[in-house]
Residue, then its C-alpha position, 0 to 999 in steps of 0.5 A: m500500500a504505497d499510498h498509505i502511511d507508516a503501517d497497514d494496521w494500528k498495532t504496527a503503526a509507529t509511535q512518532f513525536v511532534d514538538a509543539a507548545g514546549t513539549q513532545f507529543a506522541y502520536r500515531r498515524l494510519g491511512p492514505k496520504t490524502g483526504v481530510p485528516l481525522v484526529l482522535l482524542n481519547h478518554w481520561g488517562a488513556n494513551l495510544d494503546n487504548f484505541d481499538p485497532r479495528i475502529v482506527e483501521g476502519f476510519a483509515l480506509d479512506r483518510p489519514v487518521y491521527a491519534f495523540d497522547y495528551r501532555g504528560i500521558g503515555a509517551s508524551g512529555g511534560k506534566a498533565p494539564l489541569t484544565i480543558g482549555e490547556m488541553s485544547t491549546d496543546m492539541i491545537a498546537a500539535i495538530r498545527a505542528l503536523g501541518l494539518a490545516q483542516i481536520d475532522l475530530i472525534g472526541f471520546s469522553l474527556g476527548g469530547f470536552v477537549t473537542q468542544q473547546i478546540m471548536f471554540d478556540s480554533s473554529g476554522l480548524v475543525r470541519r466536522a466533529i463527533l462527540a461520543g460519551t461526553g457532555p458540555a461544560g456545566g451539563k447535568g452530572i459533568a461536575k461528578v465525572g472525576p469521582v465516577 
């Protein structure tokens, strides 16, 4: 598959690094070199190995797919941020450092919080977004998400 990047499956996709916002962010990419890139943002405490390979590989059939470790999580450097705003700033910087001008974005759980903030902070970056297993700031029960 010469038109694909890095690997043919998620399990063999190499972890790479991009310098952004004063830190090295770990990421993986899979899929063809063309198409609107899809960025996946994971749940609280999850790293690149927590993504389901079959789901990532399905998304990567017709577009490049990128997934990141947040600052201080997995193989990324630095200390984990304490706010969604900081996480948004980090992810926007990492996405832009890879030269991605426009993306589709899927945020799962905490990743959904970050996705919403990215759309607020950098509206022209995101073409489409899917929010999965998440909620809005101030939404019912959101304040209890940490203890849950």
